N, C-alpha and C positions, 0 to 999 in steps of 0.2 A: 547638165551636170554629169560628171563621170559616172557611168553605170557599174564599173568594176574597179577594184583596188587590189594591190598586192603589197605585202609587208616588206619593209627594208630589213637588212641584216641587223641593224641597231634596234629596230622595232621588235623583231623576233626575240632578241636578247631580253628586252623589257618584258615581253609576254612570258618568256621562259621563267624569269624570276617570279612573276606573278603567279604562274601555275604551280611552281614549287612551294610557294607560301600556302597555297590551297591544299597541297598534298595530291595534286592531280597529275596524271600522265599526259603526254602530249596528244595522244589520239585514242586512248582506251578508256577514258573516264566518260561514261555515258551522260552524266549530268551536264558536262560541258556543252556537247553539241545539242542536247535536249533544251538546255536553257537558252541557247542561241537559235533554237528552232531550225536546225540544219541537220546534216548527216555527218557520220564519221569520215566519209570520203571527202566531203568538202573541208572538214577540219584538217585532214591530211594535206589537201592542196594548199590550204593557208600556210601550213608549216613549210611546205616546199617553196614558198614564195611565188606561187601561181596566182593569177588574177582570179578573184571570186566576186560575186555580186556585192555591191557596196553595202547594202543593208545587212547582209549576213556578216561581212567583214566587221562592221561596227558592233553587231551583236556578239560576235566571238570575243572581241576585246572587252566589252562590257560584262560578259558572263564571268570572266576571270578577274574582274575588278579594275580594269583599266578604262577610264572614261575618256581620256585624251587619245582617241583613236587616230587622230591626224598625225600624232607623233609616231605612230606605228607604221603608217603607210609610207611606201616609197614615193619620193618626190615626183617621179615620172608618172605616178598613178593619177595625178591631178590634171593631166592633159584633158582638154574638153573634146578631143577627137574621140568618136565612138570606137571602143576597142572590144572585140568579141572575146568572151571568156575562152581560154584555151583548155585543152584536155589535160588530164593528169600527165605530167611529163615522165613519170616513172610508172610502168605498167604493173601496179600492184594487183596481181592476177587473182588471187584467191585469199580473201581476208575474212570471209563470212563466218568461219568457225571460231575465230578469236573471241574470247569472252570480254565483257566489260569489267572494269575494276572501279571500285568506289574511290579509293585513295591509294597513293603509293608513297612510302616514306624511305628516304635515304638510299641505302645500298650502293653508295658511290664507289667504295672499293671493289665490290663484286662486279658492278657494271664496267668499271675501268679494266678489270682483269679480263672479263669476257670480250670487251671491245679490242683489247690488245691481242688476245689469242686469235680473233677472227680477222681483224684488219691488218695487223702487223706480222703475226707469226703464221698466218695462212692456215689455221686449223680447219680441217674439213668436217670433222664430227665433234661437236661440243655438247657435253651432257651436263645438266644441272640436276642434282639429286638432293633429297632431303625429306624430312617427315611430312606427312599430310598437313596442309594448312600453313607450312612454313613460308610460302610465298614464291614457289618456283615459277608458276604461270605469270604472276605479276612481274617478276624479274624479267622473264622472257619478253613480256610486252614492253617494259621500259627499255630493254635492250634494242628491240625493234625501233622504238622511237629514236634512238641515238644513231643507228647505223643503216636504217632502211634506204636512205638516198645513195648509199654506196653500192647498191645492187641494182641489177636490171629488173628484177622482179621479186615479189614476196609471196610466199604461199604458206598459210597457217593451217595445219590440220590437227584437229582434236581427236585423239585416238579413243576418247570416250564416246565420240560420235561415230567414227569409222574405224573400229578396232581390227576389222578383217584386212589382211595384207592384200587380198584380191581387190577389195573395194577401194583401199587406199591407192594402189597402183593405177586402177582404172580412173580414179578421180584426178590423180596427179597428171597422168598422160592426157586426159581430156582437157585439163586446165592449160597444158602446154601445147594444145592443138594437135595431138597425135592420137590415133586410134589404138586401143588396147587389144591384145590378143588373148587367147585362152591359156597361154603358157606363161606362168609366173616368171620363170627365168628370162624369157625373151622380153617381157615387160620391164624387168629390172635393167637389163642391158640397154633397152631403148631409153629408159629414164636417165641412166648414167650418161648416155650419148648426148642427151639434151642438156644435161647439167654441165657438160664440157663446153657446149657451144656458147652459153651465156652465163653470167654470174647471178645465180639466184640465191635467195635466202629462204631456206625451207625449215619450218618449225614443226616438230612432231611433239605435241603436248600430251603427256600422260601415257608413257609407254607401259606403265604397270597395268593399264586397262586391257592390254592384249591377252587373249586367251592362251592357254598352254598349247592348244592345237596350232595356233598361228606363230608361236614364239620362235620356232626354228626358222621359219621363213623370214621373220623380221631380223633375226640374227644374220642370216645370209644376206639379206637386203642391205643392212647397215655395214657389214663387212665389205660388200662390193662397192658401196659408196666411198668407204674409207680407203680402199686399195687403189682405186682408179684416179688418175690425175685429172682434176677438173677445178674450175674456178669457184664453184658454188660452195655453200656452207650449210650443214644441217645441224640445227640446235634441237636437242632432245631433252625433255623434262621427264623425270621418273623418280619414284620413291627409292629405287634401288639402283646402285651403280651398275653399269653394263659389265657383266662377267663374261665377256667374249674377247677373242683375240683381235686387237686393233693395232694399226700402225701408230705407235706412240708419238711419232713425229707429227702426224696429221690429226691426232685426237687429243682432246683435253677434257677434264672433268672437274666440276666445281661442286663441292659438298656445301650446301647452303645451311647456315646456322640461323639462330634467332636474330632479331633486330638489335642494333647497337643501342646502348642506353639512351643516347641522344635522340635517335630516331623513334625509339619506343616511347619516350617522353612526348614527342610530337604527336604520336598516335593518341596517347592518353589525354593530352590537352585538347586535341580536336574533339574527342569524345566527351569532353567536359567532366573528366574524372577529377575530383578535388582531393586535396591532401597535401601534406608537406612534401618537399622534394625528397626527403629521406624515406617517407612512406611510399611514394610513387616508385622510387628506385627499388625498394624492397619488393613491391608487387611485380616489377619487371624481372627481378632475379628469381622470384618464386616460379615464374613461367618461362624462364630462360629466354625472354624476349620473343617468344613464339607469337607472331602477330594474330593468328586466328584464335588461339587460346585466350589472348588478352581481350580481343573483341567479344568473345563469348562470355567472359566473366564480368565484363563491365555492366551488362543489364542486371546481374545479380547484385552487384555492389550498389547500383543506383536504386533498385526497387526494394531490396530487403534491408540494406544498411543506409538508405537515404543518401547514397553517394559518399558515405564515410569510409574511406580506405582504411583508416586505423581500426575501425570496428571489424571490418572484414579480416584484416591480417591477424587480429587478436583471436580469431577462431582457429588459427593454426591448421588450416586445411587447404586443399587444392580442389577447386571446382572446375569441372570440364564439361563443356556442352555435350549433349547427347549425340549430336551428329559426329563430332570429332572423336568421341569415345568409341562410337561404333566403327569408324574407319580404322582406328588404331587396333581394335580387337580383331578386325578382319585381317590386318597385317600380321598380328601375332599368330592367327590361325594357320598362316602359311609357313610358319617356322618348322624346322626339323625338331625331333625330340631333344637332341643335344642342345640346340639353340634355345629351346624353351627352358631347359634345365638351367642354362647359364643366366637367362633373363630372370628367372625366379630367385636364383642365388643372389644376384645383384640387388634385387628388390629387398631381400631379407637383410643383406649387409647394410644397405643404405649409405655406403661410403665406397670410395675407390679401392679395389682389391687387385692384387697382382695375378698373373696367369698361374704361377706356382701355387699360390694360396687357394685359388679357385680349384685347381686340379686336385689338391689334397683333400677337398671336401666332397668331391663327386663320388657318389656311392656306386653308380653304374660304371662299367668298365669302358673307358674311353681312352684311346691312345692319343699321344701328343699331336699327331698329324690331324686327326679328326677334330680335336679341340681347337687347334689353331685355325683350321678351315671354318669352323663354326663361329669363332670370334670374328674372322674376316667377313663372313656372311652377314653377321649382325651389324658390323661397321658399314658395309655396303648399303644396308638399309637405313643407315643413320640412326640406329637404335642405341648405339653406345656413345659415351663420351670417353675420350682417351686422355689420361693424365701421364705425362712423361716426366719421370723422376730421374735422379742421378744414378740410381742403381737398377731400376726396373720400370716398366710401363704398367699402369693400373687402368682398370676400366670401371665405369659406373653408368647409371641411368640418369637422364635428366629428371628433375622433379616432376615434370608433366607426365613422363612415362612411368615414373615411380608410382604415382597415384593409380594409374590404369592397371599396372601389373599387380600392385598390392590388392586392388579390388578383385582382380581375376584370381589371385591366389586364395583369398578368403572365400570366394565363391566356390572354387574347385575343392578346397579342403572341406568346407561345409558339406558339399555334396558327397564326398568320400565318407565322412563320418555318418551321414544319413544312410548310405549304402551298407556300411559295416553293421550299423545298428539294425537295419531292416533284415539283412540276410545272415547276420551272425557269422560273418566271414571276413577275415582281414585281407583277403586277396583284392578287395576293392580299394585298399590303401595304395595310392600311387605317389603323389607328392608328399603325403604324410610319411611315407616310408623313405623317400629319397632325399628329402630336404629337412634340415634342422631349422625349425621355425623360430627358435630363440637365437638371435644373432650371435655367432661364435665369438668367444672371447669376452662375454659380458654376463654377469649374474643379475643384471637389473631387469628382472622379469616384469615388474609392474610398469616399467617405462618402455617396454617393447611394444611398438605401435602395432605390428602385425598380430601378435598374440592377443592384445587388447581388443582389436577390431574383430578378431575371430571369436573371442569369448562373447562379445556383445551380440554377434549374429547368432551364435549357438544358443545363447540365453533366451533370445526372442523365440527360438524354435522349441526349446525343451523346458525352459523355466527351471523350477527347483529340481527337476529330475535329471538335469544335465550332469551333475557330479556322479550320480549313480550309473548313468550310461557310460561315462568315460572310464569309471572303475571297472565296469564290465568288459570294456575293450581291453584294458590292461590284463585282466584275468585270462583272456583268450590267447595272450602272447606266450604263456608258459609252455605250451606244447610245440612252439615253432623255433627254428634255428635263428641264431643272431643275424644271418644274412637275410632271411625272410622278414625279420622284424625291422631291420634298419634303424631309422630314427623314430619309429612309431612310439615305442615306449617312452622315450625321452620327451617327445612332443606332447603326449597325453599327460604325462606327469607334470610338465610345465604348465599346461592348461589348468590342471587340478590345483596346482600351487597358486596360480593367478586367481582362481575362484575363491581360494582361502580354505581349501579342504586339506 
């Protein structure tokens, strides 16, 4: 009996449909090759149409739900002549740092765009940016599934594993069979030379993991790759868009958003989340289709609300997993003072606001150029949503980010009030001075979410003595100038009114 089989083109098309129904990638879903008791390398050979061991061929088909494995195999595979398994026809040189993914849903427009940039428009440097957990790495893995056979070799490097530019260059040159020197510039030039000779696909996953010390060298490295004529392509994933000078003819950038409604529904159905289609769509909108945020909230819905989506939505809250919240807070900590001011104002407004309206409420002296640069910086980090209107462009935060920033605001302001109370000095008022906590243009204090949340946290700290403490802060403002006071008096008065004093 034939000891090895290879899939036909028609058979691969059948398998491809089956794996899409499962929400699996072609080669990055660990469950697939684990269920088939094989390896990712063998699964990759299966997709290339190479001969693989008969028993493993059958197991791969069955693992994805295809029992008629004979319909998948190429007719010539059934020859009784012994045929030795051949080696991988494409030298996928370094794939070991690529992560495994559980499931992958949709992203067809994004994949088509990336494939067009790389294979048709010959882009040399392609960046995929977006919020943490939005699916940048998963998209890059799915892209590799689609286009890997069009390259002479594939190299995947996780910059979370090898963030040093020196370590990265040593590893890349070693993979390509060339010794590295102690000179970074020479190593870069040698790497560029090798990338000219053959068509490689290089993925640098997680550029945001690079330290400030190595950042300049990485910028130089990417610029050299972009400026030199070569056949290879470098795909970079990062939370922030590259703010460096690149040849726009040879570079492209995709800002990744949340899953489409259809794909997000697939995710929820796979996770066995119950509810009407209206309720499930409302849940998707609440999290803007953010795949990781949806995955993290599902266990809460299942355990606390017994899988009842309606009961969760009725709480009118956004739950964010601790891990994702920590990552987002780390990202906020890297913002400039002006960028943080903008983020806080957008959280207070909770609706799209124009640049002019934002500028009119900034207490600190910020010129137009600095404000515009800060808006651009936030957009590069995918922290803003942009609304383009007939007369002006407005900006806001996604509901997911709104929750994180609101919690951060409440925590910071609570700390400021504690410091003012303990030291009897209003110099500790920062956000309390620069930001009006009652959303401008409304008198609906009781309905203001930020003030209500702040009142509840302060009440837990001070109890019935809260009102007295707030009035004492007001009394200390009498000897200060309006500039020193800023919004302090208005904010404290609004809190007292909310308390009912």
